[in-house]
Structures are given as C-alpha cells and as structure tokens.
C-alpha positions in Angstrom: -0.1 0.2 -0.1 2.9 2.6 0.8 4.5 1.8 -1.9 1.6 2.4 -4.4 1.0 5.9 -2.3 4.6 6.5 -3.2 4.3 5.7 -7.0 0.6 7.8 -7.0 2.4 10.8 -5.3 5.3 11.0 -7.8 2.6 10.8 -10.5 1.0 13.6 -9.3 3.7 15.6 -8.8 5.1 14.8 -12.4 1.9 15.9 -13.7 1.7 19.2 -11.8 5.5 19.7 -12.3 5.0 23.8 -12.5 3.4 24.0 -9.0 6.2 21.1 -7.6 8.7 23.0 -8.6 7.3 26.3 -6.8 7.0 24.4 -3.6 10.1 22.8 -3.6 12.4 26.3 -4.6 10.2 27.8 -2.1 10.8 25.3 0.8 14.4 24.6 -0.2 15.2 28.3 0.0 13.3 28.8 3.1 15.1 25.5 4.9 18.2 27.2 3.9 18.1 30.7 5.2 16.1 29.0 8.5 19.0 26.7 9.1 21.5 29.1 8.8 19.6 31.6 11.5 18.2 29.2 13.8 21.9 27.4 14.2 23.7 30.6 14.6 21.1 31.6 17.4 21.5 28.5 18.7 25.3 29.1 18.9 25.0 32.4 20.9 22.5 31.1 23.1 25.0 27.9 24.0 27.7 30.8 25.4 29.3 29.2 28.7 26.6 26.2 28.4 29.8 23.6 28.1 30.6 24.4 32.2 29.5 21.8 34.7 27.5 23.3 37.5 26.8 26.4 35.2 23.6 26.9 37.2 26.0 27.7 40.5 28.5 29.9 38.7 27.9 33.7 39.0 29.7 37.2 38.6 29.7 39.4 41.1 28.5 43.4 40.5 28.0 46.3 42.7 24.2 47.6 42.2 23.9 51.7 43.5 20.3 53.0 43.5 22.1 56.8 42.7 19.1 59.3 42.4 21.0 60.4 39.0 20.8 56.9 37.6 21.1 53.5 38.6 24.6 52.1 38.2 25.7 48.4 38.2 29.3 47.6 37.9 31.3 44.4 37.8 34.5 46.1 38.7 35.9 44.8 42.2 38.6 45.8 44.7 41.0 43.6 45.5 40.4 42.6 49.3 36.9 41.6 48.4 37.4 38.0 47.4 39.5 36.6 50.7 36.9 38.7 52.5 34.0 36.6 50.9 35.5 33.3 51.0 36.4 34.0 54.6 33.2 34.9 55.8 30.5 32.9 54.0 30.6 29.0 53.9 27.5 29.0 51.2 30.8 29.6 48.5 32.2 26.4 47.2 34.7 28.5 45.3 35.7 32.0 44.5 38.5 33.8 42.0 39.6 37.0 40.6 40.0 37.4 37.1 41.9 40.4 36.1 42.6 40.9 32.2 46.1 41.6 30.9 48.3 41.0 28.1 52.2 40.5 27.8 54.9 39.5 25.6 56.0 35.9 26.2 59.8 34.8 25.6 61.3 31.3 25.0 64.7 30.6 23.5 64.4 34.2 21.6 60.7 33.7 20.4 58.5 36.4 21.3 54.6 36.5 21.2 52.2 38.6 22.5 49.4 36.6 24.5 46.2 37.4 26.5 47.4 36.5 30.1 44.8 36.7 32.8 45.9 36.7 36.6 43.3 34.6 38.9 43.5 32.0 42.0 43.6 28.3 42.1 40.0 28.3 42.8 39.2 29.6 39.3 39.8 25.7 38.1 37.1 24.6 40.5 35.1 27.3 39.4 34.7 26.6 35.7 35.2 23.2 34.1 38.3 24.2 31.4 39.7 20.8 30.6 43.2 20.1 31.6 45.3 18.0 29.1 48.3 18.2 31.1 48.6 18.9 35.3 45.3 19.2 37.3 43.3 22.0 39.1 44.6 21.0 42.4 48.0 21.7 42.0 47.9 23.9 38.6 48.7 27.5 40.4 49.9 26.5 44.0 53.0 28.3 43.3 53.5 31.8 42.3 56.2 31.2 39.8 53.4 29.1 37.8 52.1 29.4 34.8 48.6 27.3 33.1 48.7 27.6 29.4 46.2 26.7 26.8 47.0 23.9 24.1 47.2 26.8 21.4 49.6 28.4 23.2 51.7 25.3 24.4 51.7 24.8 20.2 52.9 28.4 19.2 55.7 28.6 21.9 56.9 25.1 22.3 55.9 23.5 19.0 56.2 19.7 19.8 57.9 19.8 22.9 56.2 18.9 26.2 55.5 22.1 27.9 55.2 20.8 31.5 58.1 22.1 33.5 59.6 24.7 31.1 60.6 28.0 32.1 59.0 31.3 30.0 60.1 34.8 30.6 57.0 37.1 30.8 57.6 40.8 30.1 60.0 43.0 28.7 63.2 44.1 30.0 63.1 45.7 33.8 59.4 43.8 34.3 60.6 40.4 33.3 59.8 37.5 35.3 60.3 33.8 34.8 57.4 31.6 35.2 56.9 27.7 34.9 54.3 25.6 33.1 52.5 23.6 35.8 49.2 22.8 33.3 48.0 22.8 30.1 44.4 23.5 29.2 42.5 22.6 26.4 41.5 25.4 24.1 38.4 27.0 24.9 35.2 26.7 23.1 34.3 29.4 20.5 31.1 29.6 22.6 33.1 30.8 25.9 33.0 34.3 27.0 36.4 34.0 29.1 38.6 34.2 26.1 42.6 33.8 27.3 46.2 32.1 26.4 47.6 31.7 29.8 46.8 32.0 33.9 49.1 33.5 36.2 48.7 34.3 40.2 47.0 37.6 40.8 49.5 38.3 43.4 52.0 38.7 40.5 50.1 42.1 39.2 51.8 45.1 39.3 50.9 46.9 42.4 49.2 44.3 43.9 50.9 45.2 47.4 49.5 48.6 47.6 45.7 47.6 46.4 45.4 44.1 48.2 43.7 46.0 51.0 42.2 48.7 48.9 38.4 48.7 49.3 38.1 52.0 46.9 40.3 50.5 44.1 37.8 48.9 41.7 40.0 47.2 38.7 38.7 43.4 38.2 36.0 41.2 37.8 34.9 38.3 40.6 33.7 34.6 39.6 32.1 32.3 42.6 30.3 28.9 42.4 27.9 28.5 45.4 27.4 25.3 47.1 24.4 23.1 46.4 21.1 23.8 47.6 22.3 27.5 48.0 19.7 30.1 46.4 20.8 33.0 44.6 18.3 35.4 46.2 18.8 34.3 49.5 22.5 34.5 49.3 22.2 38.1 47.5 20.5 39.3 51.3 22.9 37.7 53.4 25.5 39.9 51.7 23.9 42.9 53.0 25.5 43.1 55.8 29.1 42.6 54.2 28.2 45.5 52.1 27.3 47.7 54.7 30.6 46.6 56.5 33.0 47.2 54.0 31.1 49.7 51.9 30.0 52.5 54.4 31.5 55.3 53.2 29.8 54.6 49.9 26.5 54.3 52.0 27.2 57.6 52.9 27.9 59.6 50.2 24.3 58.1 48.7 22.3 58.7 51.3 23.8 62.5 51.0 22.6 62.8 47.8 19.1 61.8 48.5 19.0 58.1 47.5 16.3 55.8 48.2 16.2 52.1 48.4 15.0 50.3 45.6 12.0 47.8 45.3 13.9 45.0 47.1 15.2 47.2 50.1 18.9 48.0 48.5 20.6 51.0 48.4 23.9 49.7 47.7 24.3 46.2 47.3 26.5 43.1 46.1 24.4 41.0 43.7 25.3 38.2 41.9 24.8 37.8 37.9 24.1 34.3 36.2 27.0 32.5 34.1 24.2 32.7 30.8 23.7 36.4 31.2 27.3 37.3 30.8 27.5 37.1 26.9 24.4 39.4 26.4 24.2 41.9 29.2 25.6 45.0 28.1 25.6 47.4 31.1 27.4 44.8 33.7 29.6 42.5 31.6 29.7 44.9 28.5 28.2 42.3 26.2 26.3 42.9 22.8 22.9 42.2 23.9 20.5 39.3 22.7 18.4 41.4 20.2 20.5 40.3 17.5 20.1 36.6 18.4 16.0 37.0 18.9 16.3 38.7 15.5 17.7 35.9 14.0 15.1 33.5 15.2 12.0 35.4 14.5 13.2 35.9 11.0 14.0 32.2 10.3 10.1 31.5 11.8 8.8 34.6 9.2 10.5 32.8 6.3 9.5 29.4 7.0 5.8 30.8 7.9 5.9 32.3 4.4 7.3 29.3 2.8 4.2 26.9 4.3 1.9 29.6 3.9 2.4 29.1 0.0 2.6 25.7 0.3 -0.8 25.5 2.2 -2.3 28.1 0.0 -1.1 26.0 -3.3 -3.0 22.5 -1.7 -6.4 23.9 -1.0 -6.7 25.8 -3.9 -5.9 22.5 -6.0 -7.7 20.4 -4.0 -10.3 21.9 -5.9 -8.9 20.5 -9.2 -8.4 17.1 -7.2 -12.0 17.0 -5.8 -13.2 14.2 -8.4 -10.2 12.6 -7.8 -11.3 12.0 -3.9 -14.6 11.5 -4.9 -13.8 8.6 -7.2 -11.7 7.1 -4.4 -14.0 7.4 -1.4 -16.6 5.9 -4.0 -14.3 3.1 -4.6 -14.0 2.5 -0.9 -11.3 4.4 0.6 -11.6 5.4 3.9 -10.7 9.3 5.2 -7.7 8.2 6.9 -6.1 6.4 4.1 -6.7 9.5 1.7 -5.6 11.8 4.6 -2.5 9.9 4.6 -1.9 9.3 0.8 -2.1 13.0 0.2 -0.3 14.0 3.3 2.4 11.5 1.9 2.6 13.7 -1.3 3.0 16.8 0.7 5.6 15.0 2.7 7.6 14.1 -0.5 7.9 17.7 -1.5 8.8 18.6 1.8 11.6 15.8 1.7 12.9 17.2 -1.7 12.9 20.8 -0.5 14.3 19.9 2.8 17.3 18.0 0.8 17.5 21.0 -1.8 17.9 23.0 1.2 20.5 21.2 3.0 22.4 21.2 -0.5 21.9 24.8 -0.6 23.2 25.2 3.3 26.4 23.1 2.1 27.2 25.1 -0.7 26.6 28.6 0.9 28.0 28.0 4.2 31.5 30.0 3.6 29.4 33.0 2.2 27.1 33.2 5.2 30.3 32.8 7.5 32.1 35.6 5.7 29.0 37.7 5.7 27.7 37.3 8.8 31.0 36.7 11.0 29.6 33.4 11.9 31.6 30.4 13.0 29.4 27.6 11.7 31.1 24.4 10.1 30.1 21.4 8.2 30.9 19.5 11.3 28.9 22.1 13.6 25.8 21.2 11.3 25.8 17.8 11.1 26.1 17.0 15.1 23.5 15.0 16.7 21.5 17.9 18.2 22.0 20.1 15.0 20.4 17.1 13.1 17.8 17.1 15.7 16.8 20.6 15.3 17.2 20.1 11.2 14.4 17.0 11.6 12.5 19.2 13.9 12.2 21.8 11.2 11.1 19.1 8.5 8.4 17.6 10.8 7.1 21.0 11.7 6.9 22.2 8.2 5.0 18.9 6.5 2.8 18.7 9.8 2.0 22.3 9.4 2.0 23.0 5.6 0.8 19.1 4.5 -1.5 18.1 7.3 -4.0 20.9 6.7 -4.9 20.5 3.2 -4.6 16.8 3.4 -7.0 16.9 6.5 -9.5 19.4 4.3 -9.5 17.1 1.2 -10.3 13.9 3.1 -13.3 15.4 4.4 -14.8 16.1 0.9 -18.5 14.4 0.5 -18.1 11.7 -2.2 -21.4 12.3 -3.8 -21.4 16.2 -4.0 -18.0 16.2 -5.2 -19.1 13.9 -8.5 -22.0 15.7 -8.7 -19.6 19.0 -9.2 -20.7 20.7 -5.9 -17.5 20.8 -4.1 -16.6 23.7 -1.5 -15.3 24.3 1.3 -16.9 26.6 4.0 -15.7 30.0 3.0 -12.8 28.6 0.6 -11.4 32.3 -0.2 -11.1 33.5 3.5 -8.2 30.8 4.5 -6.3 31.3 1.3 -7.0 35.4 1.7 -5.7 35.6 5.1 -2.8 33.5 4.4 -1.9 35.8 1.6 -2.1 38.7 4.1 -0.1 37.2 6.6 2.8 36.7 4.3 2.5 39.8 3.0 2.1 41.7 6.0 5.6 39.9 7.3 7.4 40.6 4.0 6.6 44.3 4.5 7.2 44.5 8.2 10.9 42.8 7.6 11.1 45.6 4.8 10.6 48.4 7.0 12.5 47.2 9.7 15.4 46.9 7.1 15.0 50.4 5.7 15.0 52.0 9.4 18.1 50.0 10.5 20.3 51.1 7.9 19.1 54.6 8.2 20.1 54.1 12.0 23.8 53.1 11.1 23.7 55.9 8.6 22.8 58.4 11.2 25.4 56.9 13.7 28.2 56.8 11.1 27.5 60.4 10.5 27.6 61.2 14.3 29.9 63.9 15.3 32.4 61.9 17.2 34.2 65.0 18.9 37.4 64.5 16.9 38.8 64.5 13.3 38.9 61.0 12.3 39.7 61.1 8.7 43.4 61.0 7.6 44.7 59.5 11.0 46.6 56.6 11.2 46.6 54.3 14.7 49.6 51.8 15.2 49.2 49.2 17.9 52.5 49.3 19.7 52.3 45.5 20.8 54.3 44.2 23.8 57.7 43.8 21.9 58.8 47.1 22.2 58.2 50.1 24.7 55.9 52.4 23.9 57.4 55.8 25.2 60.6 55.0 23.3 58.7 53.7 19.9 56.4 57.0 20.1 59.7 59.0 20.4 61.7 57.6 17.3 59.0 58.0 15.5 58.4 61.4 16.1 62.1 62.0 15.1 62.2 60.2 12.0 58.7 61.8 10.6 59.7 65.7 11.8 61.0 66.5 8.5 57.9 64.7 6.4 55.7 67.7 4.9 52.9 65.3 4.5 53.1 64.7 8.5 50.7 66.9 10.4 51.1 65.3 13.9 52.3 62.4 16.0 51.2 61.8 19.3 50.3 58.4 21.6 47.5 57.1 23.9 47.2 54.1 25.9 43.8 53.6 24.3 42.9 53.0 20.7 39.9 54.9 18.8 37.9 52.2 17.5 38.3 48.8 16.8 41.7 48.4 15.2 43.5 45.2 13.7 44.8 44.2 17.0 41.0 43.5 17.9 42.3 44.4 21.3 40.6 47.4 23.7 41.3 48.4 27.5 39.4 50.9 29.3 40.5 52.6 32.8 37.6 54.2 35.0 38.0 56.4 38.3 35.3 56.8 40.6 35.8 59.1 43.5 34.0 61.7 45.4 34.4 65.7 44.7 32.9 68.1 47.3 29.8 65.3 48.3 29.7 64.5 44.4 30.2 60.9 43.5 32.3 61.0 40.0 33.4 58.6 37.3 35.5 59.4 34.7 37.4 57.5 32.2 41.1 58.0 33.0 43.1 58.3 29.7 47.0 58.8 29.3 47.8 61.0 26.2 50.9 62.2 25.0 52.1 65.6 23.5 50.1 66.8 20.6 46.7 64.5 21.3 44.7 67.3 20.6 46.3 69.0 17.6 46.7 65.2 15.9 42.8 64.4 16.4 41.7 68.1 15.8 39.9 68.4 19.6 39.9 72.0 19.8 40.1 73.8 23.5 37.3 75.6 25.1 39.6 76.7 27.7 42.8 76.8 29.0 45.8 74.3 27.4 47.0 71.1 26.4 50.2 69.7 27.6 53.3 71.5 26.5 57.0 70.2 26.6 57.9 73.6 27.8 56.1 72.8 31.1 58.0 70.0 32.7 55.3 70.0 35.6 52.9 68.8 33.2 53.8 64.8 33.8 52.9 66.0 37.9 49.7 66.1 38.5 48.0 68.1 35.7 45.0 66.9 33.8 42.9 68.3 30.6 39.2 67.4 31.2 36.2 67.3 28.8 32.9 69.3 29.4 31.0 66.3 30.8 33.8 66.1 33.3 33.6 69.7 34.6 30.0 69.2 34.9 30.4 65.9 36.9 32.4 68.1 39.5 30.4 70.8 39.4 32.8 73.2 38.2 31.6 76.3 35.5 35.3 77.5 35.6 37.3 74.3 36.2 40.7 75.6 34.7 43.3 76.0 37.6 41.1 74.0 39.9 42.4 70.7 42.0 40.8 67.4 42.8 42.0 64.7 44.6 41.3 60.9 43.4 41.5 59.5 47.2 42.7 61.6 50.1 46.0 60.0 50.1 46.7 60.7 46.4 48.2 63.7 45.0 46.2 67.0 43.9 45.3 67.0 40.3 45.2 70.3 38.5 42.9 70.9 35.5 45.0 72.9 32.7 42.3 72.8 29.9 39.1 71.7 28.7 37.6 70.4 25.7 34.3 69.2 23.8 32.9 66.0 24.8 34.3 63.1 22.4 33.4 59.2 22.1 36.3 57.2 23.0 34.7 54.0 22.9 31.2 54.0 21.2 28.9 56.5 19.2 26.0 54.4 20.5 26.5 55.4 23.8 26.6 59.0 25.6 29.5 60.7 25.7 31.2 60.1 29.2 33.3 62.2 31.7 37.1 62.1 30.3 40.0 63.1 32.4 43.2 62.9 30.2 46.7 63.1 31.9 50.5 63.0 31.1 53.1 60.4 31.9 56.9 59.9 31.1 56.4 55.9 32.8 52.9 54.7 31.8 52.6 52.2 28.6 51.8 54.0 25.3 49.6 51.4 23.6 49.0 52.9 20.2 50.8 55.8 18.2 48.2 58.2 15.9 49.9 59.8 12.9 48.0 62.3 11.1 48.8 63.1 7.3 47.9 65.3 4.8 45.1 64.7 2.3 47.9 64.5 -0.8 50.2 62.3 1.4 47.0 59.7 2.3 47.6 57.2 -0.4 51.4 56.4 -0.1 51.4 57.3 3.9 50.4 53.9 4.7 53.8 52.2 3.1 56.0 54.8 4.3 54.9 54.3 8.3 55.3 50.3 7.7 58.8 51.0 6.3 59.4 53.5 9.7 58.3 50.7 11.9 60.2 48.1 10.5 63.3 50.3 11.3 61.8 51.4 15.0 60.8 47.4 15.6 61.8 44.9 13.0 60.4 41.8 15.4 56.8 43.5 15.6 54.5 43.4 12.7 53.3 46.7 11.8 49.2 46.3 12.0 48.3 50.1 11.5 45.0 51.0 10.2 43.0 54.1 9.4 40.8 55.7 12.2 37.8 56.1 10.5 37.9 52.2 9.5 38.3 51.6 13.1 35.1 53.4 13.9 33.2 51.6 11.4 33.5 48.7 13.7 31.6 50.5 16.6 28.5 50.1 13.6 29.3 46.2 13.3 26.1 44.6 15.3 23.7 47.4 13.9 25.2 46.4 10.0 25.0 42.7 10.6 21.2 43.6 11.8 20.4 45.7 8.6 22.3 42.9 6.6 20.3 39.9 8.4 16.9 42.2 7.6 17.8 42.7 4.2 18.5 39.3 3.2 15.2 38.4 5.0 13.3 40.7 3.3 14.4 39.8 -0.3 14.0 36.2 0.5 10.7 36.8 2.2 9.3 39.3 -0.8 10.5 36.6 -3.6 8.8 33.7 -1.5 5.5 35.6 -0.9 5.6 36.4 -5.0 6.2 33.0 -5.8 3.2 32.2 -3.8 0.8 35.1 -4.5 1.8 34.0 -8.4 1.2 30.3 -8.0 -2.3 31.1 -6.2 -3.2 33.5 -8.8 -2.7 31.0 -11.7 -4.9 28.6 -10.0 -8.0 31.3 -9.3 -7.5 32.0 -13.0 -7.9 28.6 -13.9 -11.0 28.3 -11.5 -12.3 31.6 -13.5 -11.6 30.5 -16.8 -15.5 30.4 -17.8 -16.4 33.9 -16.2 -13.4 35.4 -17.7 -14.7 33.7 -21.3 -18.3 34.8 -20.7 -17.1 38.6 -19.8 -15.4 38.7 -22.9 -18.3 37.5 -25.1 -20.4 40.4 -23.2 -17.7 43.2 -24.4 -15.4 43.3 -21.6 -12.5 45.0 -22.7 -8.9 43.7 -21.5 -8.0 46.4 -19.0 -11.4 46.0 -17.4 -10.6 42.2 -17.4 -7.5 42.8 -15.6 -8.9 45.2 -13.2 -11.5 42.6 -12.1 -8.9 39.8 -11.7 -6.5 42.0 -9.9 -8.4 43.8 -7.6 -9.0 41.2 -4.5 -5.3 40.6 -4.4 -4.6 44.1 -4.3 -6.9 44.5 -1.6 -5.1 42.1 0.4 -1.9 43.3 -0.4 -3.2 46.6 0.9 -4.8 44.8 4.2 -1.2 43.8 4.8 0.6 47.0 4.6 -1.7 48.3 7.1 -1.5 45.5 9.4 2.4 45.8 9.1 3.1 49.6 9.6 1.9 49.8 13.0 3.7 46.5 14.2 7.1 47.8 12.4 6.6 51.3 13.9 6.3 49.8 17.5 9.0 47.3 17.1 11.5 49.5 15.5 10.8 52.3 18.4 11.9 49.9 20.7 15.1 49.1 19.1 15.8 52.6 18.5 15.1 53.5 22.3 18.4 51.7 23.0 20.4 54.4 21.3 20.8 58.0 22.9 21.6 59.2 19.3 18.9 58.0 17.5 17.0 58.9 14.3 13.2 59.6 14.2 10.7 57.2 12.1 10.0 59.2 8.8 6.2 58.0 7.9 7.5 58.2 4.5 9.1 55.1 4.8 5.8 53.1 5.3 4.5 55.1 2.2 7.2 54.2 0.4 7.3 50.2 1.4 3.4 50.2 0.9 3.4 51.3 -2.7 6.8 49.0 -3.5 4.8 46.1 -2.4 1.5 47.4 -4.1 3.6 47.6 -7.3 5.1 43.8 -6.8 1.8 42.8 -6.1 0.1 44.3 -9.3 2.9 43.2 -11.6 3.1 39.5 -9.7 -0.5 39.3 -10.3 -1.1 41.2 -13.7 1.0 38.6 -15.5 -1.3 36.2 -15.1 -4.6 38.2 -15.4 -3.2 39.7 -18.8 -2.7 36.0 -20.0 -5.9 35.0 -19.0 -7.7 38.0 -20.4 -6.1 37.3 -23.5 -7.5 33.9 -23.9 -9.8 32.8 -26.7 -13.3 33.2 -25.3 -14.4 29.8 -27.5 -11.7 28.0 -25.5 -12.7 29.4 -22.2 -16.5 28.4 -22.7 -15.5 24.8 -23.8 -13.0 24.6 -20.8 -14.4 21.9 -18.1 
C-alpha cells in the first residue's frame, strides 16, 4: 500500500510539475535560510553552557540606586575575594579574573599573548579541562603558569611544555614562570577568552591594592554550594556590603538616594553565568536583540514558505476533488486519503528539505563571511543540530501538508461527483494567508530601511574628533611604547605630509589588533560621586585629532610639571565635578593621593562608542606609563603613500614587531558592526520573504485564473475589454496586499521604536518609509498578479467556454 501511495505521489507531482517546482524551490530556500539563522542563534545562546554546574556559577556586581541614575558595575576591589571566602561558607569556590596581555619569551621567540591573573579556585569554579596537570596543583606556586593547548603549540612547538620556563614581560619587568598545566583550547562559545593564567599576586601594584576597598579593577566569579539559592544569598550579603562599603552608603544618603523595590541602596548581587555574554551594562555584552531577531526572521521565512504550500494545496484541492470523490466511492477511507495526500506533501517537503541542506552546504562559506559566523559542516551535522533540522522538517510537513490533506479527506463523495465541491468560505483561509505573508514581508522591509537609516545616522554622528586621515598603530608588547613614539616623532619630523604624531593608552575604534582596554576611576569630589575615563595621552594629542580647546591649554613640553598631576578634562567631566570655570582648580581621586590640577577643557568626544552618551574623560600625561597606540595625522595629499611609508618606518624602529596600522575612520566603523549585521540580516530576510511571497501569489493567481476560466470567457463575449478584465481579476489581490500593509505598518513602527530606544543618538522614524514600502509592495503584487491576469484576459473566449 505504501509503495502504491509513493508511486501515486510521484505521478501527481510529475503531472503538476509547475506547482511542485514552486513548492520545492520555496521550501528549499526557506529551509536553507532558516537553518543558517537558527543555528547561528543556537550558537549564541549556547555561550558558557559547556561548564559543569553552570547554574551555580555567578559573576559579582555592585548595584547602586543613585538618584541620578541606577549604576551596576562588575569591577571589584582586591580585598573582596578573600573576605567573602572567609565569611561565607555557602561559597564553594571564588576567584578573581584580572585582564592583561604581555609578551612571552622562549628561546629567542617573542609572542604577544592574552594572559589573565587569577587564583587556584578558578579551575574549581569553571570546568576548562586539563590536558596536562590538574586543577588542584596547577597554580599552587606563585611562579607557576597555566597555558592553553594553542599557546603550547605556538611557544614550544612539538616539545612537552610541562616544567619548562618562559619569560613574561619586557626588560625591567621580565619574570620567569614554570608551566604547571596545559588546558584544552576554550570553545568558540566561551565568554572567557585567554592564552594563559598567572596568580593574581603577580599583578604590578598588588601589594598596594590588596587592602584597598576603593580601588575597583577586576571581575570576581564564584560558585555557590549545592542548594544555596541566589536571592537568599544576596540577602545574606547585605551586612557584608554595609560593613566594607560604609562610605559609599553615606555618600548616597547625602545625595538623597532611596532603597529600590528590593530594599537595597547599595548591594552586592550575583549575575548568572548564562547572562554574561549578552548583558550590556555589567558585562559589556552585545545584547540579545540580534539573536532573537535571527530566530524571529527564521520563523517568518519558514511561515511564509508554509503559507505558500498551504495556499497552493488548498487551491489545488478543487482541481483534485473528483479524484478524491472517485477514491471514496471505491471504498477509500478518510484516514487512507489523509495519509496519501499528506504523503505527497511529505515527498515535496523532503525534496525541498534535501535541496535546502545542499544549498546550506554550498552557501555556508558565504554566510560565515557575511555575518561573521563560525558555523562549520561538522557543526551542522552534530546530533543535536540534526535533531533540530529534523524538527524543522516535521514542523513544516505537519503544518503545510497536514491541513490541506485533512480538508481534502473530508470531501463528500456524492457532492464531489456531482460537481458541488466547496469548502466553508473557501477564500477566507487563502486570503488570510496571503495577508499574513505580505504583512511579514512588509514588516521586514520596513525594519530593514529603518535599521539602515540608524546605521547611517550613527556613522554620521559627530565623534568630537576628526577621524579622517589619521593612522592608528598598535605598539604591542615587544617594544616600549614611549621609546617607539619618540623615535617615530624624530623620523617623521621632516616629512611635509605628516601633520602630527601622538600616542595614547587607548585606541580609537577597533583596530587590527582587535584589542580594547578601559580605565574608569570613581571618586568623591565636594560630596559628588564622579566617574571618569582615565586616559593616558602624549603631547599633541588634541592637535593630531583636531580636538579644539574650550579653555586653558593642552600639554606642552615647555612645562616640565605637566606630567606631575596636571590634567585636561572634557565638558562632561567639568559638569560632573560641578565646576563652571574648572581651569586651575584641583581635585583628588583619594585622600592619600596627589592633587590633580585642571589645565584645559575640551568638548566631549566619543572614546569607546558612538552608540552611547559621551562620558566624562580625564586626560593625563606620564613619561613612565605605557603608550599602547601611536596616532599619525597626514595631509590629504600624502594619504595614498602614508601607510607604506609608516610601515617602513615601523620596520626600522622595531623589526621584530609586525606593523598592523589602520585608519581611524575604518576603526570607528567597527563600532557599528552589530547594527550593520542586523541590517544585512533584515535585507537578506526581506529579499527572501518578498521572493517567496511573490512566488506564492503568482501560483495562487494562476490557480484562481484556471477556476475563473468560464467567467472570463463570458465577460469577453459580453464585451469586456482586456483592461477591465485585468482590473476585475487583480483588484481582490490588491485589496489583500493593502490590508497587509495596514497591519505591518503599526507593528514595524512599534518594534523599531523599541529597538531605537537603546540608542541615545537615534533617528526619528519617518512616515514616508511606510508609504514607500506600501507603494513598493503594491507595485510588486500588481506586477505579479497582472502577468496571469493579462494572460487570462487574452485567452480565446471560445476555448474558455469549452473548458471544463
């Protein structure tokens, strides 16, 4: 019986090749796009899930219900970790994680590596597997280092790294460490990225900071013992916070701060491990909006393909009505007919699914390149991913094939053979589905245009400095930044194409080293809580970046004392300290520290992102602190040859270090990477959705014209013109598209308003966007339907009236 069903299914598909082709192409494209989107979203949502006991692992953060704004920070003081471990037996393990990078030397080989500082408890908290050594002994000694498998290959090659010594640091700061463990390389979906671990006691300045409760510099992770509830433990932390942060409570109360809904004015809280990758404020994550957008778009596209399938099968059910009637009269049962018709749908779905998988394999490299994804063929064919793909197949088969099969199996045999077949309101379902798919398509198009406008707005947003014609050169760890900067100044002094050379501890935008660092200092000034970015710069910083002074002066070699507590601040910093005329004023970051004198004020500028408000910045000069980046401004005339010239200069200054310079305007474009990805995804989804919707509309229009063949013939005999026939045949479809636009417009406006509210610098949605999208959708629909309408209107009425 099943073999006969299969043969009949193949014959019916061959008989209606056009409809089968439309269904298979639509489903294959939808499957392919949905597989990519769902797997990308699945990968993002799987971040840090590989850790054992992940539900018991948390990151500490401090909550302050400041009346000016609620503040959350994961930056912790050094003494908090041992204090918590000593006072709370509910903690199974706790460890600091301090970010760092340094140069690793082994037998004349120098490598820049991401080296973090922590405690032995780190390996009890997280389950990064050891290939050599073990968690109990790995960091017991202060001179021990734990490295990854990748670093072991890079440093030692095929040698066994265990017990071998490496040097970390440059010249005066160089220290020797012995390899005591090798970790397996961390998975791609790990929030913690590293090359090696050292003990936190090895951090420079540790002895001065280990007892300072007001020096916030690193993250702390802990694992609670089984059975300890997060909220209950947070309540237990209240006395601890009151004891060690009493000054902060006093300052907040002076400002008029009130407890929040949980009764906290200032509190230590726990952030779940699974939230770290996405949370923006505490962890600096990218947010989950892109992930949910991916999932939503994947569902939209699948739904549109299913709508096409349902519409075509329901519409064709009238053509196949007599076949069903004959089968019923010969004794076929309802369930037999259902399974046969559903089986045909299953064959179409399987062919579409298979074609979609083949398309996925062929287009995978292009998808990875376009959306910066990390999917591989092996990743797609893992058991859980195959289960997901099979689930998609069943979902589409049940949804798109089951309903039409159920409706056709219910036909009354007698009425069907008399030619009186009809569904209850047969056009209602078809029309509703057409409205749904065009509403989804219009929604995606509106979102695409608004996202593109926002990206363009961010790109044009004034940054507060001139980004054009400036080259950023990462110094790296193999050379002293101060010395490299001075040598570069000397070598470029006579070059007429060079306008300015300066240096800083922080890059502008994301350079080719893909590295970023930030130093935020919090202190109290005249009973005001002040948080400022603490930025180390060199001479000519303002000149090179074309930042204009509002008041005072910039750092100048003619003033030797500029490196001794003198600072240049931004307007926001002046407001933060409450000084209308700040030049010449002094402030202290702590009672025992030096007094900083303000010598200049500049306009606010974006140091880290144009997507957030400009923060207070304090710039200082130092002849000993590291210079991480060198900036060179060139003339427009010398722009073409400048990069090659600097590459040669850099090779002469530090031949062992690679030149990875880039233009700052390219670096700042990386700030909009997520938004550009989102707009690209919307563009792809919109194109696919429109094509699938038009494909479905084209096929439904074809079937409707076939059903109205006699009507068209009668109208022509009675004198109807081709134009009037096209109007009559097309107007119903145009009405449906118009309704879909009316549904999509408020939905698009609502969702994009929510998205735009995440940006302090945002566009206002222009109503003309919806008008343009509506007009475009109408034109596309009219063009799609008119082709069949004109073809039907041109048909010979004699043939039409003979048609059965």
